[in-house]
C-alpha positions, 0 to 999 in steps of 0.5 A: 500499500503505497503512501506518498509520504513514505520515506524513499528507499534508493535502488542503489547496488552499493547499498539496498538499505539505504532510505532517502535522508533528504526526503524523510527529514523533509517529510518529518518537517512538514508534518511537524508544521501541522498544528493539528497533527501528530506530535514529533515523537510520534512522527519519529516512531512512524518513520522508524517503523517505515524504515525498518520494514524498508531496510528488513525487505531490502535486507531479506532480498539480499539473503535470498539472493545470495543463498540461491547463489550459493545453491547454484554454485553447490549444484546440490539437486537433493535438497529437502523440499521446503515446507509448504508456506503459510502466507498469511500468518507470521511471528513477531519475536523481541529480541532482549530478554526475550529471545536473547538472555540480557541486552544485545546491544551490551553483548555487541558493546562488550565485543567492540570493547574487547576489539577497542572500538569503545571504551569499559565506561561506556559499557558501564553507562550502557549496562546501568541504563539496562538496570534502571530500564529493567527495575522501572519497567519504563524508559528514560528519555534522557537515558534514551537520548544518551544511548543513542547519540553514543551509538551514533557517534560510534558508528559515524563515518564507518562502513555499513560492511564494517559494522556487519563484519563485526556483528557477525564475530561478535554473535558467535563469540558472545550471543549465540550462547545466550538464546533462550532454547524455549523462545527458539523453539516457539519460533521453530513451531512457527517456521514448522508451520510454514509461517514467517518469523521475524525479530522486532528490536531497538537493536540496529537493524545490521545486528539484528538481521545476523541474529535472525539469520543465524537462527534461520528466521525470515528477516529482522525489523530493527533500528535504522541508522542512515548511510550514504554510499555504504557509510553511516552518517551518524544520524537515525531515520526517524527513532530508535525503534520501541514503543509505538515505532515497534507496532508501525513497523510490524503493521507496515510489514504486514501490508508488504507481505500480505500478512493477516495480523488477526492470524499472526503472534507477537511475544515480548517481555516488556510492558512497553512492547503493548503496542506491537502485542495488542496488534496482533491476534495472539500475544504472548509474554515471554519471561514478563516484566511485572506490569506485562505479567499483570496485563497478560492476566487481566487480558488472558494473554499466554504467558511463558517463563524460561528463567527458572526452568518451570513450565510456562504459566498457561493464561487463557483457555483455549490457547490461541497459540495452539490454535494458530500453529493448527491452522499452519499445520492445516495449511502445509498438509493441503500444500502437500496434497496438492503437490 
């Protein structure tokens, strides 16, 4: 669904993910000048969501092209047949404390510090902000702005290829061992049903896409840092992808992928992701904070807690999660009968 106010994606072979920065800023300025329109924060969230969906689709296309090239080079005709696709259903997973134990950006920062890219003081500050967030359950705008400024100052002038290379190394060294097995099993259930699986996170889209790729998921929606000719400018497109921005990214992706949000499922640990959780037909609280656990209880959402090894606390009968899997299974069976 086209929108004349959407940020333009430039078809540039040097950097397929690049969002037209001047166009995005001009459209944001026009919207802000309207006194009866949305607030500046809402506009940034919208732009962040649209840019994230653009980047996710472009990165997914790149991954498919690379996989096709590898398959052609291997000449392997004995690959197993793919699972029949359930075209209108998908699962959306938050990353930090939902898919990954702890904050992925801190794990990434640890890897950067080991390579002398940043200092221990920077990591301490990032960690302290995370501790305050986990204790209060709410984001401090000052902390968000500080963290954003530090992250952008680090990537400014660096190539996107360099950040991707570092992300791949750090995932293998640190993050791979911190994937929640229970959450990954939930994602695999959706993949086995032929459904798309997407990560949705405030983590930079380059790092989020690496995590998604390593886990065999469809792709990732993440924060988009502006780049020109394959080099980061030090500015964000819109804002950090969180809260309403995540919901807008999921909605935008659903339109472009032909997904029926009523048949989709979202997973998160954080009350801040309620906009995304409320957008889909099935919401699941994974390792939830206190506020999200209470809301899940009130709304009848399913709760899965993998932090102590105990079985998930199941809220709501029958579980819509199971029903969604059955729907995907039916689609798979029909696909096999038609083949």
